[in-house]
Gaussian input, Z-matrix of N, CA and C with variables (Angstrom, degrees):
# hf/3-21g

backbone

0 1
 N
 C     1     B1
 C     2     B2     1     A1
 N     3     B3     2     A2     1     D1
 C     4     B4     3     A3     2     D2
 C     5     B5     4     A4     3     D3
 N     6     B6     5     A5     4     D4
 C     7     B7     6     A6     5     D5
 C     8     B8     7     A7     6     D6
 N     9     B9     8     A8     7     D7
 C    10    B10     9     A9     8     D8
 C    11    B11    10    A10     9     D9
 N    12    B12    11    A11    10    D10
 C    13    B13    12    A12    11    D11
 C    14    B14    13    A13    12    D12
 N    15    B15    14    A14    13    D13
 C    16    B16    15    A15    14    D14
 C    17    B17    16    A16    15    D15
 N    18    B18    17    A17    16    D16
 C    19    B19    18    A18    17    D17
 C    20    B20    19    A19    18    D18
 N    21    B21    20    A20    19    D19
 C    22    B22    21    A21    20    D20
 C    23    B23    22    A22    21    D21
 N    24    B24    23    A23    22    D22
 C    25    B25    24    A24    23    D23
 C    26    B26    25    A25    24    D24
 N    27    B27    26    A26    25    D25
 C    28    B28    27    A27    26    D26
 C    29    B29    28    A28    27    D27
 N    30    B30    29    A29    28    D28
 C    31    B31    30    A30    29    D29
 C    32    B32    31    A31    30    D30
 N    33    B33    32    A32    31    D31
 C    34    B34    33    A33    32    D32
 C    35    B35    34    A34    33    D33
 N    36    B36    35    A35    34    D34
 C    37    B37    36    A36    35    D35
 C    38    B38    37    A37    36    D36
 N    39    B39    38    A38    37    D37
 C    40    B40    39    A39    38    D38
 C    41    B41    40    A40    39    D39
 N    42    B42    41    A41    40    D40
 C    43    B43    42    A42    41    D41
 C    44    B44    43    A43    42    D42
 N    45    B45    44    A44    43    D43
 C    46    B46    45    A45    44    D44
 C    47    B47    46    A46    45    D45
 N    48    B48    47    A47    46    D46
 C    49    B49    48    A48    47    D47
 C    50    B50    49    A49    48    D48
 N    51    B51    50    A50    49    D49
 C    52    B52    51    A51    50    D50
 C    53    B53    52    A52    51    D51
 N    54    B54    53    A53    52    D52
 C    55    B55    54    A54    53    D53
 C    56    B56    55    A55    54    D54
 N    57    B57    56    A56    55    D55
 C    58    B58    57    A57    56    D56
 C    59    B59    58    A58    57    D57
 N    60    B60    59    A59    58    D58
 C    61    B61    60    A60    59    D59
 C    62    B62    61    A61    60    D60
 N    63    B63    62    A62    61    D61
 C    64    B64    63    A63    62    D62
 C    65    B65    64    A64    63    D63
 N    66    B66    65    A65    64    D64
 C    67    B67    66    A66    65    D65
 C    68    B68    67    A67    66    D66
 N    69    B69    68    A68    67    D67
 C    70    B70    69    A69    68    D68
 C    71    B71    70    A70    69    D69
 N    72    B72    71    A71    70    D70
 C    73    B73    72    A72    71    D71
 C    74    B74    73    A73    72    D72
 N    75    B75    74    A74    73    D73
 C    76    B76    75    A75    74    D74
 C    77    B77    76    A76    75    D75
 N    78    B78    77    A77    76    D76
 C    79    B79    78    A78    77    D77
 C    80    B80    79    A79    78    D78
 N    81    B81    80    A80    79    D79
 C    82    B82    81    A81    80    D80
 C    83    B83    82    A82    81    D81
 N    84    B84    83    A83    82    D82
 C    85    B85    84    A84    83    D83
 C    86    B86    85    A85    84    D84
 N    87    B87    86    A86    85    D85
 C    88    B88    87    A87    86    D86
 C    89    B89    88    A88    87    D87
 N    90    B90    89    A89    88    D88
 C    91    B91    90    A90    89    D89
 C    92    B92    91    A91    90    D90
 N    93    B93    92    A92    91    D91
 C    94    B94    93    A93    92    D92
 C    95    B95    94    A94    93    D93
 N    96    B96    95    A95    94    D94
 C    97    B97    96    A96    95    D95
 C    98    B98    97    A97    96    D96
 N    99    B99    98    A98    97    D97
 C   100   B100    99    A99    98    D98
 C   101   B101   100   A100    99    D99
 N   102   B102   101   A101   100   D100
 C   103   B103   102   A102   101   D101
 C   104   B104   103   A103   102   D102
 N   105   B105   104   A104   103   D103
 C   106   B106   105   A105   104   D104
 C   107   B107   106   A106   105   D105
 N   108   B108   107   A107   106   D106
 C   109   B109   108   A108   107   D107
 C   110   B110   109   A109   108   D108
 N   111   B111   110   A110   109   D109
 C   112   B112   111   A111   110   D110
 C   113   B113   112   A112   111   D111
 N   114   B114   113   A113   112   D112
 C   115   B115   114   A114   113   D113
 C   116   B116   115   A115   114   D114
 N   117   B117   116   A116   115   D115
 C   118   B118   117   A117   116   D116
 C   119   B119   118   A118   117   D117
 N   120   B120   119   A119   118   D118
 C   121   B121   120   A120   119   D119
 C   122   B122   121   A121   120   D120
 N   123   B123   122   A122   121   D121
 C   124   B124   123   A123   122   D122
 C   125   B125   124   A124   123   D123
 N   126   B126   125   A125   124   D124
 C   127   B127   126   A126   125   D125
 C   128   B128   127   A127   126   D126
 N   129   B129   128   A128   127   D127
 C   130   B130   129   A129   128   D128
 C   131   B131   130   A130   129   D129
 N   132   B132   131   A131   130   D130
 C   133   B133   132   A132   131   D131
 C   134   B134   133   A133   132   D132
 N   135   B135   134   A134   133   D133
 C   136   B136   135   A135   134   D134
 C   137   B137   136   A136   135   D135
 N   138   B138   137   A137   136   D136
 C   139   B139   138   A138   137   D137
 C   140   B140   139   A139   138   D138
 N   141   B141   140   A140   139   D139
 C   142   B142   141   A141   140   D140
 C   143   B143   142   A142   141   D141
 N   144   B144   143   A143   142   D142
 C   145   B145   144   A144   143   D143
 C   146   B146   145   A145   144   D144
 N   147   B147   146   A146   145   D145
 C   148   B148   147   A147   146   D146
 C   149   B149   148   A148   147   D147
 N   150   B150   149   A149   148   D148
 C   151   B151   150   A150   149   D149
 C   152   B152   151   A151   150   D150
 N   153   B153   152   A152   151   D151
 C   154   B154   153   A153   152   D152
 C   155   B155   154   A154   153   D153
 N   156   B156   155   A155   154   D154
 C   157   B157   156   A156   155   D155
 C   158   B158   157   A157   156   D156
 N   159   B159   158   A158   157   D157
 C   160   B160   159   A159   158   D158
 C   161   B161   160   A160   159   D159
 N   162   B162   161   A161   160   D160
 C   163   B163   162   A162   161   D161
 C   164   B164   163   A163   162   D162
 N   165   B165   164   A164   163   D163
 C   166   B166   165   A165   164   D164
 C   167   B167   166   A166   165   D165
 N   168   B168   167   A167   166   D166
 C   169   B169   168   A168   167   D167
 C   170   B170   169   A169   168   D168
 N   171   B171   170   A170   169   D169
 C   172   B172   171   A171   170   D170
 C   173   B173   172   A172   171   D171
 N   174   B174   173   A173   172   D172
 C   175   B175   174   A174   173   D173
 C   176   B176   175   A175   174   D174
 N   177   B177   176   A176   175   D175
 C   178   B178   177   A177   176   D176
 C   179   B179   178   A178   177   D177
 N   180   B180   179   A179   178   D178
 C   181   B181   180   A180   179   D179
 C   182   B182   181   A181   180   D180
 N   183   B183   182   A182   181   D181
 C   184   B184   183   A183   182   D182
 C   185   B185   184   A184   183   D183
 N   186   B186   185   A185   184   D184
 C   187   B187   186   A186   185   D185
 C   188   B188   187   A187   186   D186
 N   189   B189   188   A188   187   D187
 C   190   B190   189   A189   188   D188
 C   191   B191   190   A190   189   D189
 N   192   B192   191   A191   190   D190
 C   193   B193   192   A192   191   D191
 C   194   B194   193   A193   192   D192
 N   195   B195   194   A194   193   D193
 C   196   B196   195   A195   194   D194
 C   197   B197   196   A196   195   D195

   B1=1.4291
   B2=1.5311
   B3=1.2939
   B4=1.4533
   B5=1.5180
   B6=1.3049
   B7=1.4589
   B8=1.5214
   B9=1.3099
   B10=1.4551
   B11=1.5274
   B12=1.3118
   B13=1.4552
   B14=1.5245
   B15=1.3183
   B16=1.4582
   B17=1.5254
   B18=1.3183
   B19=1.4626
   B20=1.5234
   B21=1.3218
   B22=1.4622
   B23=1.5224
   B24=1.3406
   B25=1.4618
   B26=1.5232
   B27=1.3248
   B28=1.4704
   B29=1.5277
   B30=1.3362
   B31=1.4695
   B32=1.5279
   B33=1.3303
   B34=1.4542
   B35=1.5180
   B36=1.3311
   B37=1.4531
   B38=1.5313
   B39=1.3413
   B40=1.4604
   B41=1.5172
   B42=1.3412
   B43=1.4674
   B44=1.5241
   B45=1.3339
   B46=1.4666
   B47=1.5231
   B48=1.3140
   B49=1.4654
   B50=1.5318
   B51=1.3199
   B52=1.4669
   B53=1.5161
   B54=1.3366
   B55=1.4559
   B56=1.5321
   B57=1.3156
   B58=1.4685
   B59=1.5240
   B60=1.3226
   B61=1.4660
   B62=1.5268
   B63=1.3312
   B64=1.4675
   B65=1.5214
   B66=1.3418
   B67=1.4607
   B68=1.5236
   B69=1.3274
   B70=1.4642
   B71=1.5226
   B72=1.3185
   B73=1.4579
   B74=1.5265
   B75=1.3509
   B76=1.4745
   B77=1.5310
   B78=1.3200
   B79=1.4680
   B80=1.5265
   B81=1.3199
   B82=1.4595
   B83=1.5266
   B84=1.3180
   B85=1.4676
   B86=1.5199
   B87=1.3207
   B88=1.4678
   B89=1.5286
   B90=1.3236
   B91=1.4599
   B92=1.5268
   B93=1.3318
   B94=1.4683
   B95=1.5255
   B96=1.3210
   B97=1.4675
   B98=1.5267
   B99=1.3269
   B100=1.4623
   B101=1.5273
   B102=1.3184
   B103=1.4664
   B104=1.5195
   B105=1.3316
   B106=1.4583
   B107=1.5248
   B108=1.3281
   B109=1.4685
   B110=1.5218
   B111=1.3224
   B112=1.4586
   B113=1.5270
   B114=1.3254
   B115=1.4704
   B116=1.5259
   B117=1.3219
   B118=1.4598
   B119=1.5292
   B120=1.3072
   B121=1.4640
   B122=1.5262
   B123=1.3116
   B124=1.4678
   B125=1.5223
   B126=1.3314
   B127=1.4707
   B128=1.5230
   B129=1.3309
   B130=1.4699
   B131=1.5277
   B132=1.3140
   B133=1.4671
   B134=1.5284
   B135=1.3319
   B136=1.4675
   B137=1.5188
   B138=1.3348
   B139=1.4638
   B140=1.5209
   B141=1.3167
   B142=1.4631
   B143=1.5323
   B144=1.3346
   B145=1.4664
   B146=1.5271
   B147=1.3015
   B148=1.4601
   B149=1.5262
   B150=1.3414
   B151=1.4593
   B152=1.5351
   B153=1.2836
   B154=1.4573
   B155=1.5259
   B156=1.3154
   B157=1.4628
   B158=1.5109
   B159=1.3144
   B160=1.4568
   B161=1.5172
   B162=1.3123
   B163=1.4636
   B164=1.5186
   B165=1.3091
   B166=1.4611
   B167=1.5272
   B168=1.3214
   B169=1.4635
   B170=1.5192
   B171=1.3268
   B172=1.4729
   B173=1.5206
   B174=1.3247
   B175=1.4536
   B176=1.5253
   B177=1.3364
   B178=1.4664
   B179=1.5220
   B180=1.3374
   B181=1.4641
   B182=1.5155
   B183=1.3209
   B184=1.4555
   B185=1.5333
   B186=1.3283
   B187=1.4544
   B188=1.5186
   B189=1.3190
   B190=1.4673
   B191=1.5229
   B192=1.3388
   B193=1.4708
   B194=1.5212
   B195=1.3366
   B196=1.4607
   B197=1.4899
   A1=110.78
   A2=117.47
   A3=121.26
   A4=108.93
   A5=116.13
   A6=121.34
   A7=107.26
   A8=115.96
   A9=120.32
   A10=112.29
   A11=117.67
   A12=120.91
   A13=112.05
   A14=118.60
   A15=119.20
   A16=112.39
   A17=118.56
   A18=119.58
   A19=110.95
   A20=116.91
   A21=120.38
   A22=110.95
   A23=116.20
   A24=120.14
   A25=111.74
   A26=117.69
   A27=122.48
   A28=112.11
   A29=117.32
   A30=122.83
   A31=111.54
   A32=116.13
   A33=122.04
   A34=109.34
   A35=115.32
   A36=119.86
   A37=107.72
   A38=116.06
   A39=119.74
   A40=111.98
   A41=116.99
   A42=120.32
   A43=111.58
   A44=117.02
   A45=120.03
   A46=110.46
   A47=115.76
   A48=120.05
   A49=110.76
   A50=116.87
   A51=120.88
   A52=112.09
   A53=117.08
   A54=121.05
   A55=110.66
   A56=117.16
   A57=120.54
   A58=110.47
   A59=116.62
   A60=120.21
   A61=111.10
   A62=117.19
   A63=121.34
   A64=111.26
   A65=117.13
   A66=120.88
   A67=111.51
   A68=117.85
   A69=121.67
   A70=112.89
   A71=118.04
   A72=121.44
   A73=113.58
   A74=120.82
   A75=118.83
   A76=113.12
   A77=117.24
   A78=120.21
   A79=110.77
   A80=116.78
   A81=120.56
   A82=111.01
   A83=117.25
   A84=120.67
   A85=110.26
   A86=116.91
   A87=121.07
   A88=110.52
   A89=117.74
   A90=121.11
   A91=111.27
   A92=117.43
   A93=120.86
   A94=111.32
   A95=116.40
   A96=120.09
   A97=110.11
   A98=117.24
   A99=119.77
   A100=111.71
   A101=117.42
   A102=120.66
   A103=110.92
   A104=116.83
   A105=121.13
   A106=111.03
   A107=116.64
   A108=121.03
   A109=110.47
   A110=116.95
   A111=120.33
   A112=111.94
   A113=118.38
   A114=120.36
   A115=110.41
   A116=117.12
   A117=120.23
   A118=111.47
   A119=116.43
   A120=120.05
   A121=110.14
   A122=117.40
   A123=121.33
   A124=110.82
   A125=117.23
   A126=120.30
   A127=110.45
   A128=117.06
   A129=120.24
   A130=110.45
   A131=117.22
   A132=120.51
   A133=111.21
   A134=116.97
   A135=120.23
   A136=112.09
   A137=117.14
   A138=120.99
   A139=111.83
   A140=116.28
   A141=121.98
   A142=108.70
   A143=117.94
   A144=121.07
   A145=114.02
   A146=118.31
   A147=119.86
   A148=112.17
   A149=117.97
   A150=121.60
   A151=108.04
   A152=117.37
   A153=124.79
   A154=113.10
   A155=117.85
   A156=120.26
   A157=112.77
   A158=116.49
   A159=119.46
   A160=112.95
   A161=117.74
   A162=119.55
   A163=111.58
   A164=117.39
   A165=120.62
   A166=109.77
   A167=117.11
   A168=119.80
   A169=111.60
   A170=116.73
   A171=119.97
   A172=110.87
   A173=116.29
   A174=120.65
   A175=111.11
   A176=117.18
   A177=120.60
   A178=111.26
   A179=117.62
   A180=119.80
   A181=110.82
   A182=117.45
   A183=122.22
   A184=110.39
   A185=116.69
   A186=120.11
   A187=111.62
   A188=117.07
   A189=120.60
   A190=110.78
   A191=117.62
   A192=121.04
   A193=111.58
   A194=117.67
   A195=120.92
   A196=108.46
   D1=-39.26
   D2=178.84
   D3=-105.84
   D4=133.84
   D5=176.28
   D6=-112.90
   D7=101.29
   D8=-177.17
   D9=-81.29
   D10=-5.99
   D11=179.50
   D12=-103.82
   D13=12.70
   D14=-175.09
   D15=-68.44
   D16=-23.14
   D17=175.62
   D18=-67.90
   D19=-41.03
   D20=177.06
   D21=-68.00
   D22=-39.01
   D23=179.73
   D24=-65.61
   D25=-32.37
   D26=-179.81
   D27=-93.04
   D28=0.15
   D29=-177.54
   D30=54.69
   D31=49.17
   D32=178.19
   D33=-124.32
   D34=156.01
   D35=171.44
   D36=-101.89
   D37=180.00
   D38=-177.10
   D39=-63.83
   D40=-37.97
   D41=-176.68
   D42=-68.82
   D43=-43.26
   D44=179.10
   D45=-65.19
   D46=-40.12
   D47=179.11
   D48=-66.62
   D49=-40.68
   D50=178.07
   D51=-65.12
   D52=-36.20
   D53=178.64
   D54=-65.58
   D55=-41.38
   D56=177.11
   D57=-63.90
   D58=-42.89
   D59=178.35
   D60=-63.95
   D61=-39.70
   D62=-179.92
   D63=-65.43
   D64=-37.60
   D65=179.45
   D66=-68.94
   D67=-28.76
   D68=-179.18
   D69=-89.43
   D70=-1.50
   D71=-177.46
   D72=-60.53
   D73=-44.45
   D74=178.24
   D75=-60.70
   D76=-37.00
   D77=177.63
   D78=-66.17
   D79=-39.40
   D80=179.69
   D81=-67.22
   D82=-40.45
   D83=178.17
   D84=-64.83
   D85=-42.19
   D86=178.44
   D87=-61.55
   D88=-42.92
   D89=178.88
   D90=-63.86
   D91=-38.53
   D92=178.51
   D93=-66.28
   D94=-42.51
   D95=179.72
   D96=-64.72
   D97=-44.21
   D98=178.48
   D99=-63.05
   D100=-39.40
   D101=177.70
   D102=-64.27
   D103=-40.60
   D104=178.96
   D105=-63.26
   D106=-43.99
   D107=178.96
   D108=-65.32
   D109=-40.86
   D110=-178.32
   D111=-65.40
   D112=-26.45
   D113=176.34
   D114=-60.19
   D115=-43.02
   D116=178.12
   D117=-67.70
   D118=-39.43
   D119=178.68
   D120=-62.92
   D121=-41.13
   D122=-179.56
   D123=-64.53
   D124=-43.08
   D125=-179.82
   D126=-65.22
   D127=-45.70
   D128=179.83
   D129=-63.84
   D130=-42.77
   D131=179.56
   D132=-66.65
   D133=-32.06
   D134=177.20
   D135=-66.02
   D136=-36.95
   D137=-179.96
   D138=-82.26
   D139=-36.20
   D140=-178.50
   D141=-128.36
   D142=87.64
   D143=-172.49
   D144=-61.44
   D145=-24.63
   D146=-178.40
   D147=-76.09
   D148=-16.68
   D149=178.77
   D150=-82.92
   D151=136.95
   D152=179.63
   D153=66.22
   D154=13.78
   D155=-178.92
   D156=-65.41
   D157=-49.10
   D158=-178.63
   D159=-79.95
   D160=-38.91
   D161=-174.68
   D162=-68.64
   D163=-47.27
   D164=-179.02
   D165=-70.10
   D166=-37.07
   D167=178.23
   D168=-61.17
   D169=-42.92
   D170=177.55
   D171=-65.13
   D172=-39.86
   D173=-179.93
   D174=-64.32
   D175=-41.80
   D176=179.23
   D177=-67.51
   D178=-38.71
   D179=176.57
   D180=-63.85
   D181=-37.84
   D182=177.46
   D183=-63.98
   D184=-44.74
   D185=179.14
   D186=-65.64
   D187=-35.52
   D188=-179.60
   D189=-67.11
   D190=-31.67
   D191=179.36
   D192=-70.29
   D193=-26.53
   D194=-179.79
   D195=-70.34

């Protein structure tokens, strides 16, 4: 599950690897926030299927086209 040699395999040192991770931090935070929000949407949609039916469906079709 953990690959402790991936820095050697990618020919990177700790600083270069940390810089890449730091640059991707805003994207990771955005993904976490969206996942957190979607948990509430899923629960509400599970109890009331008619809520978010059209909006989420359109959003998923849009994502599928990408």
